[in-house]
C-alpha positions in Angstrom: -16.9 -19.2 -63.7 -15.5 -17.5 -61.1 -14.4 -20.0 -58.0 -13.4 -17.1 -55.7 -13.8 -17.9 -52.7 -13.4 -21.6 -52.4 -16.2 -22.1 -55.3 -19.1 -20.1 -54.2 -20.2 -17.3 -56.6 -21.4 -15.1 -53.6 -20.3 -14.5 -49.9 -22.8 -15.8 -47.4 -22.7 -13.0 -44.4 -21.1 -14.3 -41.5 -21.5 -12.9 -37.8 -18.0 -12.7 -36.2 -17.5 -12.3 -32.6 -16.9 -9.0 -31.1 -13.4 -7.5 -30.6 -12.0 -8.1 -27.0 -11.9 -5.5 -24.8 -15.0 -4.0 -26.3 -18.5 -3.5 -24.3 -20.0 -5.9 -27.2 -17.5 -8.7 -26.0 -18.4 -8.2 -22.5 -22.0 -9.3 -23.2 -25.0 -8.3 -21.7 -25.2 -8.1 -18.0 -28.2 -9.8 -16.4 -27.0 -9.8 -12.9 -27.9 -7.5 -10.0 -25.5 -5.0 -8.9 -24.7 -5.2 -5.1 -23.3 -2.6 -3.1 -21.2 -4.3 -0.7 -22.0 -3.2 3.1 -20.6 -0.6 5.0 -18.6 -1.4 8.5 -19.5 1.3 10.6 -16.4 3.4 12.0 -17.3 2.3 15.7 -16.2 -1.4 14.7 -12.3 0.1 14.8 -11.2 -0.4 18.6 -8.2 -1.8 18.1 -4.8 -0.7 17.2 -2.1 -2.0 14.7 1.7 -1.0 14.3 3.7 -1.2 11.5 7.1 0.4 10.0 6.0 3.5 7.8 7.6 1.8 4.9 6.8 3.3 1.3 4.4 5.8 2.6 7.2 7.7 4.2 9.2 8.3 0.9 8.9 11.1 -1.8 11.2 12.1 -4.4 10.9 15.1 -6.9 13.1 17.0 -9.5 14.5 20.4 -9.2 13.4 23.1 -11.7 15.2 26.1 -13.2 15.6 27.6 -9.9 17.3 25.3 -7.8 14.1 25.0 -5.2 12.1 22.3 -4.2 9.7 21.2 -1.5 8.4 18.0 -0.8 6.3 16.5 2.1 5.0 13.5 3.5 2.7 12.7 6.4 0.2 10.2 7.8 -3.2 9.3 5.9 -6.4 8.3 7.2 -8.5 8.3 10.3 -6.8 7.3 13.4 -3.5 7.0 11.6 -0.5 8.4 13.6 3.3 8.5 13.1 5.9 8.1 15.7 9.3 9.2 14.1 12.9 7.9 14.1 14.7 10.1 11.6 14.3 11.9 8.3 16.9 11.1 5.4 17.3 13.6 2.7 19.3 13.2 -0.5 20.0 14.4 -4.1 21.2 12.7 -7.1 24.1 14.8 -7.2 25.2 13.2 -4.0 27.8 14.7 -1.3 29.1 17.3 -3.8 25.7 18.9 -3.8 26.2 22.5 -2.6 22.3 22.8 -2.1 21.0 23.4 1.7 17.8 21.9 3.3 15.4 22.9 5.9 13.3 20.2 7.6 9.9 21.4 9.3 7.4 19.0 11.2 3.6 20.8 11.1 0.8 21.6 9.0 3.0 24.0 6.9 6.8 24.9 6.7 7.2 27.9 8.0 9.7 29.1 10.5 7.9 28.1 13.7 7.9 24.4 12.6 11.4 24.3 11.5 13.0 21.5 13.4 16.6 21.5 11.5 18.7 23.1 9.0 21.3 20.7 6.8 24.2 22.7 4.9 24.6 19.1 3.4 21.5 19.0 1.1 22.9 16.0 -0.6 22.8 13.8 1.6 22.0 13.9 5.5 20.0 12.6 8.3 17.9 14.5 10.8 17.0 12.9 13.8 13.3 13.0 15.0 13.2 10.7 17.8 10.0 11.4 19.7 7.9 13.1 17.4 4.5 12.0 16.9 2.4 13.3 14.1 -1.4 13.1 13.3 -3.3 13.6 9.9 -2.7 17.3 8.8 0.8 17.6 10.0 3.6 16.7 7.4 7.1 16.6 7.3 8.5 18.8 5.0 11.8 19.2 3.2 12.6 22.4 1.6 15.9 22.7 -0.3 17.7 26.1 -2.2 20.4 26.0 -4.5 19.9 22.6 -6.0 21.1 21.6 -9.3 18.9 21.9 -12.2 17.1 18.4 -13.3 18.6 16.6 -10.1 16.5 14.3 -8.2 15.7 14.9 -4.8 14.6 12.5 -2.1 13.0 12.6 1.6 12.8 9.5 3.5 11.0 9.1 6.8 11.2 6.1 9.1 9.5 5.3 12.0 6.3 3.4 13.2 2.7 4.3 12.2 -0.3 3.3 14.4 -3.4 2.5 12.4 -6.8 1.5 13.3 -7.9 -2.1 13.3 -11.2 -3.9 13.6 -11.7 -5.6 17.2 -10.8 -9.0 17.4 
């Protein structure tokens, strides 16, 4: 006579709880789905200002050609950026021999060029008095960069966004 397991000859089937993270563990949803109400755009009549912050920073890695294009700009209806400056830098630093062209507009073309820096490894470009809306961007176009180096474009200034009337 076998006493496995624990003195019984047969195992009785047992119901185990469902594994965590599965649909079975979530249980049946008997609740009603409710879509939150939509606030009409006409309700946003006020404006709020804040620093551009992390929205104005972007980084990228130089490829084998040594060329890189980065861009940042405002997003959302009614958002605008009043710019102070754009900082360009690379992980190589001051010894980087790359050049960087900075454009402000919908495309990085010659008619929107605002600055050309021969210190692509680190420089500041003054943009005081420039205001842009969604659809316009600040473009930084590096040439002659070091393969696998990281380049960063950092834009500072103030953003203005729509806010609900109070």
